[in-house]
N, C-alpha and C positions, 0 to 999 in steps of 0.2 A: 263688492259683495263677497260674502264668505262662501266657501265651498260647501254645498249641501251634503256632500259625502262626508266631509269632516264633522258636520253637525250630527249626522246619523250615527257615525262610528264612534265619535268621542264627544258626546253631548256634555258630559261633566267637565271635560277639559275646556270646552268652549265657554261654558258658564263661568268657570273659574277665571279665565282670562278676561271676559267681559266684566265680571264683578270688580276687577281691579280699577276700572274706570270710574266706578262709584255712581253711575247714572241709572242703575237698575235695568239696563238693557238685557241682562241675562234672563229676565222673566219672559222675553219673547221666544226663547228656545222651545218651551213647552208648546206654545201656539204653533210654531213652525213645524215641529215634529208631528203634532196632531194633524195639521193640514196635509203634510207630506205623506203620512201613513194612510190617511183617507184617500188621497189621490192614488197611491200605489195599489190600494185595495180595489178601487174602482177600475183601474186599468187592468188589474188581474181578472176581474169579472168580465170586462170587455173582451179580453183575449180568449177567455173560455167560451163566451157566446159566439165569437167569430169562428172559433174552431168548430163549434156545434153547427153553425150556419153553413160552413164549408162542407161538413159531412152530410147535412141534409140536402144540400144542393147536388151533391153527387148521387144521393139516393133518388132525387127527382129525375135526374138524367137516366138512371137505370130503369125507373118505373115507366118513364115515357117510352124507353126502348122496348119495354114489355107490353106496351099499349094499356097500361093500368092508369088511365087518365084520371079517374076519381081520386085514387090514392095520391097521384102526383100533385093534383090541385090542392089536396089537404096539406101536403108537405110545403107547397108554395105559400099557403096561409101561415104555416109555422115559421117559415123564413122571414115573412113580413113582420111577424110579431117579434122575432129575434132582432130584426133590423131596427124596429122602434125602440126596443130595450137598449140596444147598442148606442143609438143616437142619444137617448136620455142619459145613459151612464157616461158617455163621452163629454156631454155638456156639464155634468156634475164634476167630472175629473178636471175639466178646464177651470171651473169655478174654484175648486180646491187648490189647483196650481196657482191661480191668480191670488188667492188668499195667502198662500205660502210665500209667493214672490213679493207681495206687498209688504209682508212682515220682514222678509229678508232685506229689502231695501232700507228698512228702518234700523237694521243692525249696524253698528260701527265696526271698524276693523279691530282685530285683536292686537293688543300691544306686543311688541317684540319682547322676548324673555329678558333682554338686557335693560329694558326700561325700568326705572326706579318706581316702586310703589309710592303713591302719594295722592293727596286730595285736591291740591290747588297749586297755584304758582309759588306759594311759599315753600313748597316741597321740592322745587326744581333745583337739582345740583348745578353749581357753576363748573363748567368744563375748563374754561380758560379765561384769562383777562389779558388784553393787549394794550400796551402803552400805559401812560399815566394821565390822570385828570389834569386838565390845563390849570395853571395857577395864575390868577389875575391880581394885579395891584389895585384893582378897582372892583366895585360890585358889578358883576356881569348883568347885562340887561336880558330880558326875555326876547324871544323871536318876535313877539307881537310888537314890542317897543321898537325893535330894530327895523321891522318891516314897515312900520308907520313912519319912522323918522327918515328912512332911506327910500321910502315910496316903492318898496318891493312888492307889496301886496295891499290891495284896497279891500279890506274886510267888509266895510259898510256897503260898498257898491256891489260886491260879490253877493252879499245877502239880499240886496235890493233886486238883483237879477233873478236869483233862484231860491232864496231863503237861507236860513242858517245852515252851516256845514258846507258851503260852496265858496270857492276862492276866486278872486280876480287878480292874477299876477300882472304887474305893470313894470314897464321899463326894464331896469336891470334884474328885477325879480323874474320877469318872464324869460329873459335871456338866460339867466342862471338855471332856471328849470329846464329849458331846452338843452343847454349845454350838458347838464348832468345826465339827461337821457342819452345824448350822443356819446358821452364818455363811457357810460355803462355798456351800451351796445358795442362800441368799438373794442372795449376791453374783453368782453366775453366772446366776441367773434374772432378777434385777431390773436388773443393770447390763450384763450381757454377752449377754442375749437368748436364753438356752438355755431349752428346755422341759423341766421336771422330769418324770421318770418314775420309777416304783418297780417294778423287774423282779423275777421270781422269783430265788431264791437257789440253786435247783436247775435244771439244764438238761440236755437230751439231748446225746449225743455229737456230733450234727450241728452244734450251736452252737460247740463247741470246735474242730471241724474247720473251721468257717466262718471263724474268726478266726486259724487257723494254730497253735492250741495242741495239736491232735491231727493226725496220729498221733505226731509226733516226740517230744512232751513228755508223753505219756500217763502215764508213771510218776510224774509230779510232782504229780498232783491226786487229790483224794479222791472215790472212787466211793461211791454211797449205795444202800442197799436198804431195802425195807419189811420190818421184822421180820427174820426169819432166811431170807428168800427169796433164797438165793444164786443161784438161776436168773435173778433179775432184775438181777444185777450188770451194769453197763455201760449201763443204761437212763437213769440220772440221775447227775449229778456236782455236787458243791458248786462254785460259781463261784470261779475264782481272781482275778477282777476283774469289775467291772460291764461292762467292755468286752464280755465274753463274751455276755451276753444282750442288751445294748442295741444293739450293732453288728448283731445278727441280727434286730432287730425287723422289718425289711423284707426278710428273706431270701426268695428265690423270688418276688419281686414285680417288676412293671414300673411304676415311678413315672412321673408326668408331669414334664416339665422344670420346670413351674411350681411343683412341690412343693419344688424345691431352691433354696437349701441347706436342709438339715435340721440343727438343733442340738439335741442331747439332753444332759441332765446327770442323774446318778443317784447316790444314796448306796446303798452295799451294804457288808456285811462281805465280806472276801476270805479265801479259804482256800488256803494254799500248803503242800503236803506236804513240799517241799524246804527250807523256810525255815530250820529249825534244824539242818540236816544237819551231821554230823561235828563237832558241838559248837562250831561257830563262832558267836560272838556270841549264844549262847543265854541269857546272863544279861542281864536288862533287856528293853528294848523295841525294839532295833534289828532283830533278825531273829526274827519270830514266825510261827506257823502261821496265826493269825487276826488280821486287822487291819481297820480301817475305811478307806473311801476314798470320795471324791466324784470321779466319772469324767465326762469330757467326750467326747462323740462328735459327729462331723460327717460328713454325707453330702453331697458337693458335686460340681459339674461339674468334669471334669478340668482345664479351663483355669483354674479358680479354686483348685485344690488347694494350691498353695504359698503363695498370698496368705492363704488361710484357715489354713494351718499357722502362719504368723507371728502371726496374730491369736489363735489358740489358745494359743500360747506366751505372748503378752502377757496373756491372761486368767489363766493359771496364775501368772505372775509377780506379778500384781496382788494375789494373796492374801498373798504374803510382804511386798510393799511396804506394804500396809495394816497388817500386824502388826509392821512395823518390824524385820524380820529380815534379817540379812546373808546374801546368797546369790550364787551364780555360775551362769551357764548354760554348759554345754559341748555341743558337737556331737559325736555319737558317730561314730567312724571306722568304716570298712567292717568291721573285724574284731570290733567291739564291739556292733554293732547287733542288734536283735531279729529273729527269724525272719521276721516279716511286714512289717517296716518297709522303706521305701525311703529315708527320712531321719528322724533322731530327734535331738531336743534333750533333754538331761537338765537339770533344775534341782536344784542341790545347796545345801541350807541349812547354815549354820554352826552347829555345836553346841559351845559353849564347854567344857562338861564333858567332851566326848569329845575335844576338840582336833582335830576333823576335820569335813569336809563330809559331809552325809547326803543321798542322793538322795530327794527328795520328789515328783518328777514326771518322767515321761517323756512327751514330746509327739511323736507320730509321724504321718507321712503314709504310709499303706500303698498309696497309689495305687489301682490296680484289683485288687490282689492278693486282698484279702478279698472284694471284690464278686464276683469270678469264682468263688471257692470257695463262696459262698452263693447264687450265681446271682441277684444283685441288679442290676437294670438300670433305666434310665430312658429314656423315649421323647422324642426331640428334636422340635422344631417341624416338622422335615421328615419325621418318622415313623421315623427311624432309632433302633434300640435300642442304647444304649451303656452301658458299665460306669462308674459314678461312682468318684470317689476317696472312700475312707473313712479318716477321721482319728480318732485317740484321744489322750487326754491325761489325766493325773491332775490333779485340780484342787482340792485336792491329796490326798496320801496321809497318813494317820495310821497308826502311832503316831509316826513320825519327826518330823512337824510338832509333835506334843505334846512330844517330847523337846527339840527345838530351842527351843521357846517357853519351857518352864520353866527350861532351862539358861541361856537368854539373859536372862531377867527375874528371875533369883534375886538375893536381896539378902544383905547381910552377916549379917543376923540369921536367915537360913535361910528367910525368907518368899519368895513369888513375886508380883511385881506383875503385874497383868492389863493387857494392852494396851488402850488406849481403845476400839477398835472392838468388843471383846468384853465390855466392862463392862456395857453395857445388857442383854446376853444373860445374863450370869452373875450380875448384881445384886451385884457386889462389885468393889472395886479391888485387892484383895490376898488371897492365900491364905497363911495362917500356921498354925502348929501350935496 
């Protein structure tokens, strides 16, 4: 959530920064200012009426002391009328505040000044390219063919169980998926200093609102109920990413400055209702409704936010470097950034069988945006309560990492060589039919 003081004091600046996103969100500023001004006017009237009521109450006491009972009773009737007016105005002020806050929740974050202006992914600048595309003496197969020939994933039975967009990993495929998760967690905990947590996979709507996924994207996620209790719909949701529960761990808390920075990493499955929409990429593992991910979260002081952002990017890149995968890093332009982000890098790994790059990580600094929404603060050494920067990044996401790995390390005989860092986990150097 943006700072209402910033909107009041610099409305044109806020409109200008929002306009760079190209989604028309700047139009909400007028609505927000109108509701905010109405609320402040009502509160001013309430304060005036309360002052009058206090004065009249004192007069009643004086009149009673002078035995002027009739006049005192008239004054009591006046205070009752004042009380009724105060109650009405307070209710109207709450309504105006609710209208303002509802509109505020629909406002995305302001892009950082360093983010390039652009409309879509085509405008994203490439920051760096690591390694070379693998060169094959044969035509590389797609991950679908490899998974079917090596029996790594049973696509048909996965769809039979849950519908399109769901996977059934089998045999070496299931083991490789588990090994990748373990490798990622070990790397980030042992080498990068993150604290591992294992959060719930179901959360309340306040957590989705806290990270900016509600209310704007509410139609993209899975609601859950106990049994057939439709009256309970909206109380719990399957998480779309570990960011949702982990970033909310300290919601509504005031941390001490000494507790920062906080680094968390977590493995969770992720559930996305929109993943296979419109039949796009529904065959294979590129776009699925359920996938695994190891997520990185940081809560840091604002002055450290962007240095920590670069470190988190390096942590995610290290995964692909150790696995020997070719990738590139792009910086998202203003029109392609996520709702809560002030600045985002995407890491895209090369998948030879697809002949394209696949996003396996988004690394974002949300600045104070999420902290404000979840009322997460820290107390400075001087006693001031401030909002920290909250950062998130995939470290990294599967199944696309799985896809890139098996397509990159496929052999002419149809087998897949296992990268050296994974061999000790998987207890084999090669997967073959």
